[in-house]
Backbone as CSV, one residue per row, in Angstrom:
resi,resn,N_x,N_y,N_z,CA_x,CA_y,CA_z,C_x,C_y,C_z
1,MET,0.850,-1.191,0.000,0.000,0.000,0.000,0.884,1.239,0.000
2,THR,0.576,2.154,-0.873,1.321,3.403,-0.961,0.899,4.332,0.169
3,LYS,1.878,4.913,0.841,1.612,5.856,1.918,1.780,7.269,1.356
4,VAL,0.716,8.066,1.427,0.701,9.398,0.834,0.584,10.464,1.918
5,ALA,1.544,11.375,1.934,1.512,12.529,2.828,0.655,13.613,2.179
6,VAL,-0.228,14.222,2.958,-1.089,15.283,2.456,-0.978,16.473,3.386
7,GLY,-0.868,17.660,2.793,-0.814,18.872,3.591,-1.345,20.058,2.824
8,ALA,-1.940,20.996,3.545,-2.516,22.180,2.925,-2.465,23.354,3.888
9,ASP,-2.370,24.555,3.312,-2.592,25.743,4.121,-4.073,26.105,3.999
10,HIS,-4.460,27.234,4.540,-5.870,27.634,4.524,-6.416,27.810,3.103
11,GLY,-5.575,28.227,2.154,-6.018,28.420,0.776,-6.245,27.122,0.027
12,GLY,-5.596,26.060,0.457,-5.763,24.760,-0.176,-6.685,23.836,0.580
13,TYR,-7.095,24.274,1.763,-7.919,23.419,2.618,-9.205,22.961,1.931
14,VAL,-9.766,23.804,1.079,-11.011,23.480,0.390,-10.903,22.184,-0.418
15,LEU,-9.702,21.830,-0.877,-9.492,20.617,-1.667,-9.094,19.406,-0.825
16,LYS,-8.604,19.637,0.374,-7.931,18.586,1.135,-8.794,17.358,1.408
17,ASN,-10.006,17.535,1.884,-10.837,16.365,2.209,-11.178,15.559,0.968
18,ARG,-11.406,16.224,-0.153,-11.710,15.510,-1.404,-10.473,14.742,-1.871
19,VAL,-9.300,15.343,-1.757,-8.052,14.670,-2.136,-7.835,13.444,-1.266
20,ILE,-8.026,13.578,0.031,-7.857,12.447,0.944,-8.836,11.329,0.598
21,SER,-10.083,11.678,0.358,-11.088,10.680,-0.007,-10.717,9.966,-1.303
22,THR,-10.248,10.708,-2.279,-9.832,10.132,-3.564,-8.678,9.169,-3.375
23,LEU,-7.686,9.577,-2.608,-6.522,8.717,-2.369,-6.926,7.424,-1.667
24,LYS,-7.809,7.523,-0.696,-8.287,6.324,0.001,-9.055,5.418,-0.952
25,ASP,-9.858,6.013,-1.839,-10.575,5.228,-2.851,-9.608,4.468,-3.755
26,LEU,-8.432,5.050,-3.978,-7.411,4.428,-4.821,-6.572,3.397,-4.059
27,GLY,-6.856,3.232,-2.769,-6.162,2.234,-1.966,-4.958,2.741,-1.214
28,ALA,-4.766,4.037,-1.172,-3.616,4.612,-0.473,-3.873,4.724,1.027
29,GLU,-2.787,4.672,1.768,-2.816,5.034,3.186,-2.445,6.503,3.244
30,VAL,-3.251,7.325,3.891,-3.044,8.765,3.913,-2.565,9.220,5.281
31,VAL,-1.525,10.060,5.283,-1.047,10.712,6.496,-1.331,12.202,6.328
32,ASP,-2.197,12.739,7.167,-2.652,14.128,7.072,-1.782,15.011,7.963
33,PHE,-1.056,15.942,7.335,-0.184,16.864,8.068,-0.847,18.214,8.326
34,GLY,-2.157,18.350,8.065,-2.852,19.608,8.314,-2.861,20.479,7.068
35,CYS,-3.388,21.647,7.204,-4.047,22.286,8.326,-5.467,21.763,8.464
36,ASP,-6.151,22.262,9.464,-7.454,21.700,9.791,-8.614,22.670,9.610
37,SER,-8.377,23.791,8.923,-9.445,24.773,8.742,-9.054,25.790,7.678
38,ALA,-10.055,26.311,7.001,-9.821,27.414,6.060,-10.016,28.752,6.763
39,GLU,-10.444,28.711,8.003,-10.824,29.931,8.723,-9.647,30.713,9.296
40,ILE,-8.539,30.034,9.550,-7.394,30.690,10.182,-6.220,30.677,9.207
41,SER,-5.659,31.837,8.946,-4.515,31.944,8.045,-3.294,31.265,8.662
42,VAL,-2.679,30.370,7.873,-1.468,29.676,8.312,-0.409,29.826,7.223
43,ASP,0.812,29.444,7.536,1.936,29.631,6.625,2.183,28.384,5.787
44,TYR,2.051,28.530,4.468,2.203,27.387,3.564,3.554,26.687,3.663
45,PRO,4.671,27.385,3.929,5.931,26.636,4.018,5.915,25.544,5.080
46,GLU,5.245,25.784,6.180,5.179,24.783,7.257,4.607,23.463,6.738
47,TYR,3.539,23.527,5.978,2.863,22.318,5.509,3.586,21.695,4.323
48,GLY,4.127,22.520,3.445,4.921,21.996,2.334,6.155,21.268,2.821
49,LEU,6.800,21.820,3.832,8.014,21.198,4.368,7.707,19.935,5.167
50,LYS,6.598,19.917,5.890,6.213,18.692,6.614,6.023,17.535,5.644
51,VAL,5.293,17.783,4.563,5.049,16.733,3.571,6.341,16.349,2.875
52,ALA,7.120,17.340,2.456,8.377,17.060,1.748,9.343,16.260,2.608
53,ASN,9.461,16.601,3.864,10.359,15.860,4.753,9.872,14.433,4.979
54,ALA,8.560,14.250,5.055,8.022,12.894,5.210,8.341,12.043,3.985
55,VAL,8.251,12.632,2.794,8.556,11.901,1.566,10.064,11.664,1.448
56,ALA,10.851,12.698,1.660,12.313,12.573,1.517,12.902,11.567,2.499
57,SER,12.325,11.475,3.688,12.831,10.561,4.711,12.382,9.119,4.484
58,GLY,11.396,8.928,3.601,10.856,7.597,3.372,9.702,7.228,4.285
59,LYS,9.319,8.133,5.186,8.172,7.855,6.046,6.891,7.754,5.229
60,CYS,6.851,8.493,4.129,5.753,8.404,3.169,6.364,8.214,1.787
61,ASP,5.598,7.619,0.887,6.105,7.331,-0.450,6.010,8.533,-1.378
62,VAL,4.904,9.240,-1.326,4.641,10.399,-2.176,3.796,11.385,-1.399
63,GLY,3.514,12.552,-2.012,2.712,13.545,-1.318,1.873,14.402,-2.232
64,VAL,0.840,14.987,-1.635,-0.002,15.974,-2.305,-0.096,17.172,-1.376
65,ILE,0.238,18.347,-1.912,0.217,19.579,-1.127,-0.685,20.599,-1.818
66,MET,-1.294,21.471,-1.013,-2.254,22.423,-1.545,-2.141,23.761,-0.833
67,CYS,-2.153,24.825,-1.628,-2.289,26.182,-1.113,-3.212,26.910,-2.080
68,GLY,-3.237,28.234,-2.061,-4.140,28.958,-2.939,-3.909,28.674,-4.410
69,THR,-2.645,28.662,-4.820,-2.301,28.403,-6.226,-1.508,27.123,-6.427
70,GLY,-0.927,26.591,-5.378,-0.009,25.455,-5.480,1.429,25.909,-5.648
71,ILE,1.623,27.156,-5.992,2.963,27.650,-6.301,3.820,27.799,-5.047
72,GLY,3.350,28.563,-4.079,4.158,28.813,-2.881,4.517,27.542,-2.142
73,ILE,3.553,26.675,-1.956,3.796,25.438,-1.207,4.754,24.516,-1.966
74,SER,4.699,24.550,-3.315,5.632,23.728,-4.097,7.049,24.277,-4.010
75,ILE,7.186,25.591,-3.987,8.515,26.189,-3.832,9.121,25.747,-2.508
76,ALA,8.329,25.788,-1.441,8.819,25.351,-0.126,9.218,23.882,-0.165
77,ALA,8.367,23.032,-0.718,8.655,21.589,-0.755,9.918,21.293,-1.547
78,ASN,10.147,22.031,-2.607,11.320,21.791,-3.452,12.635,22.225,-2.799
79,LYS,12.580,22.796,-1.628,13.791,23.137,-0.877,14.344,21.920,-0.131
80,VAL,13.634,20.817,-0.164,14.073,19.585,0.495,14.739,18.699,-0.553
81,LYS,15.949,18.278,-0.268,16.708,17.444,-1.193,15.942,16.162,-1.515
82,GLY,15.869,15.851,-2.791,15.208,14.640,-3.230,13.749,14.818,-3.614
83,ILE,13.237,16.015,-3.406,11.834,16.277,-3.720,11.712,16.848,-5.121
84,ARG,10.737,16.302,-5.836,10.370,16.810,-7.155,8.877,17.116,-7.083
85,ALA,8.569,18.330,-6.611,7.185,18.770,-6.463,6.799,19.600,-7.681
86,ALA,5.664,19.257,-8.281,5.197,19.950,-9.473,3.790,20.497,-9.263
87,VAL,3.600,21.755,-9.656,2.263,22.331,-9.665,1.519,21.735,-10.853
88,VAL,0.320,21.228,-10.589,-0.462,20.555,-11.616,-1.853,21.188,-11.667
89,THR,-2.293,21.544,-12.885,-3.607,22.175,-13.032,-4.554,21.388,-13.932
90,ASN,-4.076,20.274,-14.499,-4.962,19.447,-15.321,-4.438,18.011,-15.348
91,THR,-5.238,17.105,-15.867,-4.874,15.688,-15.849,-3.706,15.364,-16.773
92,TYR,-3.574,16.093,-17.856,-2.446,15.862,-18.763,-1.123,16.149,-18.048
93,MET,-1.065,17.286,-17.351,0.132,17.629,-16.579,0.383,16.588,-15.488
94,ALA,-0.681,16.131,-14.849,-0.549,15.149,-13.771,0.074,13.863,-14.286
95,LYS,-0.430,13.379,-15.406,0.086,12.140,-15.989,1.547,12.306,-16.404
96,LEU,1.852,13.396,-17.098,3.223,13.578,-17.596,4.226,13.871,-16.486
97,THR,3.785,14.530,-15.426,4.741,14.803,-14.355,5.170,13.517,-13.667
98,LYS,4.326,12.485,-13.722,4.736,11.170,-13.212,5.502,10.411,-14.295
99,ASN,4.970,10.377,-15.531,5.616,9.641,-16.625,7.042,10.109,-16.879
100,HIS,7.255,11.404,-16.940,8.545,11.958,-17.355,9.414,12.443,-16.211
101,ASN,8.805,13.028,-15.174,9.571,13.644,-14.091,9.565,12.835,-12.804
102,ASN,8.786,11.775,-12.768,8.631,10.963,-11.562,8.414,11.841,-10.329
103,ALA,7.537,12.841,-10.494,7.253,13.768,-9.396,6.768,12.985,-8.185
104,ASN,7.440,13.212,-7.054,7.042,12.511,-5.847,6.063,13.328,-5.004
105,ILE,5.796,14.549,-5.438,4.773,15.389,-4.806,4.097,16.201,-5.913
106,ILE,2.773,16.311,-5.817,2.083,17.261,-6.682,1.479,18.349,-5.812
107,ALA,1.383,19.538,-6.393,0.831,20.698,-5.702,-0.396,21.190,-6.456
108,LEU,-1.454,21.436,-5.701,-2.720,21.880,-6.267,-3.114,23.224,-5.670
109,GLY,-3.872,24.009,-6.442,-4.318,25.316,-5.980,-5.800,25.360,-5.681
110,GLY,-6.139,25.596,-4.450,-7.538,25.645,-4.032,-8.305,26.814,-4.617
111,ARG,-7.591,27.844,-5.095,-8.240,28.996,-5.717,-8.126,28.949,-7.233
112,VAL,-7.601,27.814,-7.739,-7.330,27.674,-9.170,-8.150,26.554,-9.802
113,ILE,-8.345,25.467,-9.065,-9.078,24.318,-9.596,-10.222,23.946,-8.661
114,SER,-11.203,23.254,-9.220,-12.356,22.799,-8.437,-12.031,21.484,-7.731
115,GLU,-12.902,21.084,-6.840,-12.740,19.790,-6.170,-12.806,18.649,-7.182
116,ASP,-13.701,18.743,-8.156,-13.795,17.710,-9.191,-12.502,17.622,-9.998
117,GLU,-11.938,18.778,-10.350,-10.661,18.777,-11.078,-9.550,18.193,-10.217
118,ALA,-9.543,18.531,-8.932,-8.525,17.993,-8.029,-8.614,16.472,-7.972
119,GLU,-9.821,15.945,-7.890,-9.989,14.495,-7.855,-9.444,13.856,-9.132
120,ALA,-9.797,14.411,-10.278,-9.324,13.865,-11.556,-7.805,13.950,-11.675
121,ILE,-7.232,15.040,-11.221,-5.780,15.226,-11.264,-5.077,14.199,-10.381
122,VAL,-5.561,14.043,-9.162,-4.952,13.085,-8.237,-5.046,11.672,-8.806
123,ARG,-6.175,11.318,-9.366,-6.332,9.992,-9.969,-5.352,9.792,-11.121
124,ALA,-5.215,10.797,-11.985,-4.317,10.688,-13.141,-2.867,10.539,-12.690
125,TRP,-2.445,11.313,-11.700,-1.063,11.263,-11.213,-0.792,9.958,-10.459
126,TYR,-1.690,9.599,-9.564,-1.486,8.430,-8.714,-1.414,7.141,-9.523
127,THR,-2.200,7.060,-10.578,-2.250,5.826,-11.372,-1.244,5.803,-12.525
128,ALA,-0.629,6.933,-12.826,0.382,6.978,-13.894,1.656,6.290,-13.416
129,GLU,2.488,5.888,-14.365,3.755,5.232,-14.029,4.923,5.962,-14.668
130,TYR,6.022,5.985,-13.956,7.252,6.573,-14.455,7.772,5.737,-15.613
131,GLU,8.140,6.392,-16.710,8.589,5.695,-17.912,10.079,5.369,-17.916
132,GLY,10.872,6.056,-17.099,12.310,5.796,-17.090,12.942,6.166,-18.418
133,GLY,13.878,5.332,-18.876,14.522,5.583,-20.166,15.219,6.927,-20.218
134,ARG,14.958,7.676,-21.277,15.623,8.966,-21.470,15.332,9.937,-20.333
135,HIS,14.212,9.734,-19.669,13.837,10.628,-18.578,14.741,10.439,-17.361
136,GLN,15.259,9.230,-17.162,16.128,8.991,-16.015,17.405,9.810,-16.111
137,ARG,17.932,9.969,-17.306,19.135,10.784,-17.498,18.905,12.201,-16.971
138,ARG,17.736,12.722,-17.228,17.408,14.081,-16.794,17.225,14.158,-15.275
139,LEU,16.617,13.138,-14.715,16.476,13.121,-13.259,17.830,12.964,-12.579
140,ASP,18.731,12.210,-13.207,20.091,12.085,-12.681,20.801,13.436,-12.705
141,MET,20.558,14.222,-13.743,21.138,15.571,-13.811,20.626,16.433,-12.662
142,ILE,19.347,16.323,-12.373,18.760,17.076,-11.268,19.357,16.625,-9.938
143,SER,19.529,15.328,-9.778,20.127,14.803,-8.543,21.558,15.303,-8.357
144,ARG,22.314,15.347,-9.444,23.685,15.885,-9.347,23.666,17.367,-8.974
145,ALA,22.726,18.107,-9.523,22.609,19.525,-9.176,22.268,19.689,-7.693
146,GLU,21.411,18.816,-7.181,21.097,18.869,-5.752,22.349,18.586,-4.921
147,ASP,23.120,17.584,-5.314,24.333,17.244,-4.583,25.305,18.420,-4.560
148,GLU,25.376,19.147,-5.647,26.299,20.289,-5.735,25.786,21.514,-5.005
149,ASN,24.486,21.704,-4.975,23.921,22.958,-4.463,23.260,22.874,-3.103
150,PHE,22.910,21.675,-2.635,22.303,21.519,-1.311,23.417,21.093,-0.352
151,LYS,24.072,22.045,0.224,25.188,21.756,1.123,24.736,21.727,2.561
C-alpha cells in the first residue's frame, strides 16, 4: 500500500478532504499533516516542508500539497533534497509529471481548480507510471545539481 503525505494551508484546505477521499478510494494510506481549517490563516511553508520531509525521509512514499495556487507550497517543498514537487492544473500535466519527471509530490491550488478537477488530477497522477529511459538521465542531472547545491 502506498503511503501518501497530504498537507494544505488555509487556501488549499477546500481541496484537502476531497483529495484524501480520492486517495483512500485508490487504496492509499493517507497521512494528514494539516491544516485543519480554512478559517485561520497559516503559513504554507510549514505544511509543504512537513510533507516534503516525510517523503524525503521515506516515512511516506509520495505527497499531495495544496495552497491557494499550489505555487508557494511547491517552492517550499522543493527546498528539500530529493523532492520533485510539481504544480499541476490538469490531468495531462498530472500524468506527464509522473511519466517523465517521476514527481514525488504534486501541488494543487484551491483557488485555481475545483474539487472535481482535483480528484481527476490526483487519480491521473497516482495511477500513472514513471517511464524511465531517457527521462532517467534528466532526473540524474537534477540529482547531481542537488548534490552540488544543497550543502
